[in-house]
N, C-alpha and C positions, 0 to 999 in steps of 0.2 A: 638186283636186290631191292627189296621193299622194306619200309619201316613198319610194316604190320604183317600179320599172317597167322598169328597163334590160333585163332578160332576157325581158320580155313583148313579143309581137308585136301584141297587140290589147288594147283597153281592157276594163275590167270591165263586164259586163252591168249595166244599171241596177238591176234587181231584186236582183242579188247585192250591188251597192254599198249599196243601202238596207238589206239584211239584215246586211251586214258592218259598217256604220258605227256609231259610238258617240257621235258629236258631239251627238245630241239629249239625251243624259244626262250625258256627261262634260264638257260645256261649263261646268258649275258648278266645275270644277277649274282654270279659266283662271288665276286669281290665284296659285294654288300652282304651276302650270306655269311661269308667268313668274318667280315667286320663285326656283324651283330653277334656271331657265335663267340668270338674272342671276348667281347665285353660281357656276354652272358656268363661265360665260364669264370671270368674274373669276379663277377658279382656273386656267383655261387660259392666261391672260395671265401669272399669277404663275409658272407653270411653263415659260413661254417657248414654249408650243405655238401660241399666236396672239400678235399684238402687243397692247400696251396700247391703241393707237388702235382696233384692231379690237374689242377688248373693250368699249371705251367706246361705239363706234358701236352694237354689239349691245345694250348696256344702255339707251342712249337710245331705240333703236327699240322695245325691249320695253316701256319705260315709256310711250311714246306709244300703243302698242297697248292697254296696260292702261287708260289714261285714256280712250281712245276707246270701249272696251267698257263701262266704268263709266258713261260719259255717254250711252250708247245710240247713238253715232255709227258704231259698227262692229257690224253684225249678224252673227250666226252663220249661215253659208251651208251648206245641206245638201249641197252638192256635195263638201264636205270629209269625209274619213274619220273624223277624230277631232280633239280639241282641239289635239293636238301639230302636226298638219299644218296646221291652221287658223292657228295662231300663226306657225309657220315660214314659211308662204307670205306672210303680210302683212309679216313682218319682212324678208323678201327683197325684196318690193315696195318697202319703205321705204328700205333701205340697200344694196340690190344684192347681189352675190355673197357679200359678207362674211357675210350672214345665214346662208349655207349652212355656214359654219365652226362655228356654234354646236353642231352635232350631233357634232362631233369628240369621240371618246372616250366616247360614250354611245349607248344604243339606246333605242327607245321602251319596251323592256321594263323597264329600270331607271328610265326617266324616269316612266312611269306608276306604278311601285311607289313612287317618291318622292312623286309628287303625292298619291296616296291616303293615304300615311302622314302627310304634312303636313296634309291635310284632316281626317283622322280625329283627329289630335292636337288640333287646334283644337276640333273638335266634342265630344270627350270633356271638354275643359275647360269648354265652354259647358254641357254637360249636368250636370257636377259643380256648377257655379254654380247651376243651376236646382234641383238636388237640395237644396243647402244652403238655398235660399230656402223650398223645400217643407218641409224639416225644421224650419226656424225657425217657420214658420207653425203646424206641429203643436205645437211647445212653447208657443207663445203661446196657442193655443186650449186646450191642456191646463191651463194656469194659469187661464184664464178659467172653465173648466168644472170646477174642482177639486172642487166639492161636488155634481156631477151623478151620480146613481146610475142604473144600468141592469143588466139581467141579463147575465151572461156565459153563453155557450152551448157545449154540446157536442152533436154530432149535430143541431144546430139546435133543441135542446130546452133550456129554461131550466135552468141548472145552479147557478150561485152568483152572489152579488151582487158586482159590480165597479163601478168608476167610469168615466165617459166618458174622462177623461184616461188612465187605465190602458189602455183600449182603443185610443185614438188613438196612444199611445206605442208600442204593439206595431208599428204601421206605421212609425213613426219609425225603429225599429231595423231593420226590413226595408230601408228606404231607406238607412240608414247602411251596411249591409253592401253594398248596391249601389254606394255611393260608394267604399267600400274596394276593391271589385273593379275599378272603373274606374281607380283609382289604380294598381293592380297591372298592369292591362292596358296603361297608358301606358308601362310599362317595355319591353314587347315592341313597341309601336308606334314608340317613339322610337329606332329603329335605322336608320341610313342605308343604303339599297340602291344609291344612285347610285355608279357606278364598277364595277358588276358587268357592265356591257355587256349584250350580248344573252344571254349565259350563261357566258362564259369570261373575263371581265375585259377588259383592254385592253392594247395594246402601248405606249400613250402614258404618259409619266411623270407621271401625275396625283397629286394629294394629297387622298386621300379624307378623311383626318383633319381637314384644314383645312376642307373643305366641311362636314363633320359639325359642327365647332365653329361655323362661320358660320351654319348653319341650326339651331343649338341642338339637335343630336342628341346622345344620350349616348354612342353608339358606332357602329361600322360593321358591316355584315354581313360575316362572315368567310369566307363561301363564296359564290362568284359564282352558282352554280347555285341555291342556296337564296335568294340575294338577289332574284332575279327571279321565283322560283316560290312564295315563301312568301306565304300569305294566312292563316296561323294567327292573326295579330293581328286580322283581321277576323272570323274565326270566334269568337274569344274575345269580341270586343265584341258580336257578335250573340247569343252565349250569355248574356252579362251583360244585354243588352237584353231577351232573352226572360224572364230571371228577374225583371227590373224590371217589365215589363208584366204579368207574373203577379201580382206584389205589388199593382200598381194595379188589376188586374182583381178581385182579392179584395176590395179596398177598395170598388170600384165595386159589386160584388154586395151589399155591406152597405148602401151608400148607397141602392141600388134597393130593397132590403127595408125599410129603415128609413123610406123615404118613402112606402111603400105604406099604404093605409088600414088594413090588418091590423096593422101595427106603429104607424104614426103617430108615430114618434120624432122625425122631422125634417121640415122643409119646405124644399125648395130654392128659392133666389131665382129670380124670374121670368127673370133674365138667363141662368140656367143650366138652364132647362127649356123644353119645347115643349108645344104643344097638339095637339088632335085635329081633323082636318078634318070629322068628323061628330059627335063627342061633346063638347059645349061645356064640360062640367065637368072634362075631363081636364087633368092637369098631369103630363107624362111626363119621367122622368129620362133624357132621350135622351143627354146628354153621358156620364153614367156608363155607359150601355148601349153607346155607341160605343167607349169605352175598353175595355170587356169584349170587344167585337166585334173590336177591332184586335189583340187578343192572338193569335188564330189566324194573322193576317196576319204578325205579326212572328216567331212560331214558324216559319212557312213559309219566311221568308227565311233563317233559320238552316239549316233542313233542305235548302233548295235549294243553298246554297253547300257544305255538307258533301257533298252528293250529286254536285255538279259536280267537286269536287276529288278524290273518292275514287279515281278510276281514271286520273288524269293522270300520265303519265311526266314526268320532268324534261326540259327545264326549262319555259319558257313555252309555253302552248298557247292558242289563241284562245278556248277555253272560258272562260278566266279573265277575259275581258271581262264575264262574267256576275257578277262580284264586286261591281259598283257599284250597279245599280238597286235591289237589295234593301237594300243598306247605306244608300243615300240615303233610301229610303222609310222605313226604320226610324228613322233620325235625324230626319227631318221630322216623323214622328208622335210620337216621344218628346218632341221640343222643344215642340210645341204642347200636348200633354197636360200636361207639367210646368209650362207657363205658365198653363193654364186651372185645373188642379185646386186649387191653393192658394186662389185667389179663390172658387171654388165652395164650398170648406169654410168660408171666412171669412164668407161671406154667408148660409149656411144658417141657418134658425131651429131651435133645439133645444127640443123639447117636454119640459122637465124633469119636469113632473108625470106625463106619460105614461110616461116612462122609469122614474120612481120607483114608479109604480103597478105596472108590469110586474115590477119587482124585488121588490115586496112580496107577491107571490102565487106559488103554485106550489111552496111548500116549499123555497125557495132557501137557507133557513137550516139545512137538514137536516145538512149536513156540520159546521157550526159547533156544532150540538147534540151530534153524535157526538164532536167534539173536547172539548166541555165535559164529557161523561160519562167520556171517557178520562182527562181531567185529574183526575177524581174517583177514579180508580183502576181503572176497568173496562178490560179489554183492548179495543183499538179495534174488533176484529171483533165482539165482543159488543155494544159500544155501537152499532155500525153496524146490527146486527140489531134492537136495541130501537127505534132511530129509524125503521127501515124499517117496523116494525109500527105505530108511532105515525103514520106518514104514511098507511098504509092506513086506520087509524081516522079520520084527518082527512078523507081522501077520501070515506069513507062518510058522515061527518057534515057535509061541506061547510065545514070550518073549517081554518085554518092551525095549525101547530104551537104558535105563541105564543098561540093562542086556546083551547088545551086547558087546562082548569082543573088546578091543582096536585093536587087530590084525585083527579081522573081518572087522572093519571099514576101516582099511587101505587096506584090501583085496578087499572090495566092491568098494572103490574109490581110486584106485592106483594113479591116477593123482593128488589127493589132500591129499595123506597120511601124508604130513608134517603138516597139520593143525589139525590133530586128536591127542590130548594129554590127559594125565590122568586128568588134571584139568577140562576137559569137564564133567566128571561124577559128580564132586562137584557141578557144575552149574545146574545139573538136579535134585538135591535134592529139595523137596517141600519147605523146609524152605529157602533155598538159592534163589530159583525162586521167592518167594514172597518178600524176602528182597530186591532183585534187582529192584523191581518195585516201585521205590521211587518217580516217577514223581507226580506232583500235582494231587490229586484225584486218585492215583494209589492204588494197592492192598496190598502194604507192610504194616505189622502191625504198623510200625512206622508212616507212613503217615496216616493210618486210625486213629490212636490215636490222631495225630495232628489235623485232621479234627474234631473228636469227641470233643476235648477240645475247639476248636473254636466255635462249635455249642452249647456247654453247656453255653458258655458266651452269645451267642445270645439268647438262651432260657430264661436266667435270665433277659434279657433286653427287651424281646418281649412285645409289647404293645397290650392289648386286645381291 
């Protein structure tokens, strides 16, 4: 069944129908389509456009259809063009010609725009809940691992000593920014398009503001052309999703590296790893790899919609049907990833000794030594050069900076021998180096715990 056809003399070619139809994917919008239709019918009655009795018949019929779909008693039929025609046909079958009055003062153009906004509004809230749980997991793990040391890297080269909580909390703040972006996105999503008609509004005396209030929208679209053709809110969501999956991909890359034999910093729980069909010893971080792999897919959905919309004249065009599959796929993947990842992190084994061992070699205390010398009065650039030469000496001798005897320091740098004292070695200990970095946002366990406690308060007050 189609919601049009009066000016056509022949039916649609079957292949054209299959190509044109969207029911296979927009069927997931059925509950939102019914929700919007019930409120629309009630508004039509309030405005005297249809009778109260007709509105009640429509509402009762829609509720029966929704119940039948949920219980699996009403299957989606591929002969229908979209979810709108599917529901309207069965409504008419149930209550007769009155079902046809539901479409008064609306078009499929503003109807689908409403459905997708209702759907996306709910999904954004669900994703925000999952993000909060993920962030909570990170704060819990950060407290648990507060005394775990590991190298911080630049260029994938060991750089300075940090703590595992400090490293994990970096991802916490990435997710917090994603959460904030989603909150802002909701402002653009939560605008009512219904009442825009096909593109030019309607001649019926509808009450859009009442519908907006009833459906919990903050406002209504103030231009009917824009109301049916706007998909900026989806583009914005996909952009946020692309940023979020980029953050998760970066974390995944580190999980993959850390679980390798070369790093051996962590071991993933068996429930979050897979084996090899030929190599019995293998334990592969497939989940993290899949997350990394999904990144390109989600990027692609954003680029696809941007490309689809870039050349469209106002108002609605059939091209815009392509706004849904990429959105649905993005949401499906984000939801499952955000459900899996916290438990994967909670169940992984952390090799504390291996991490500390890696943090204890490779001259990671070089910057701290340069800071020490600068505090003794040397210009930092000069202190940097002295430590660089000491590193070169250590490399040749196969020893670390803290293993160079005090006498050798004074021998290597006779013009500065008065600044080298025994207290220098105390400042090169991992615990002391970290404790000294107490600046706001620094790596000291004390400052990290301070930040964690502040964020726990924020998490408890965060608004979905």
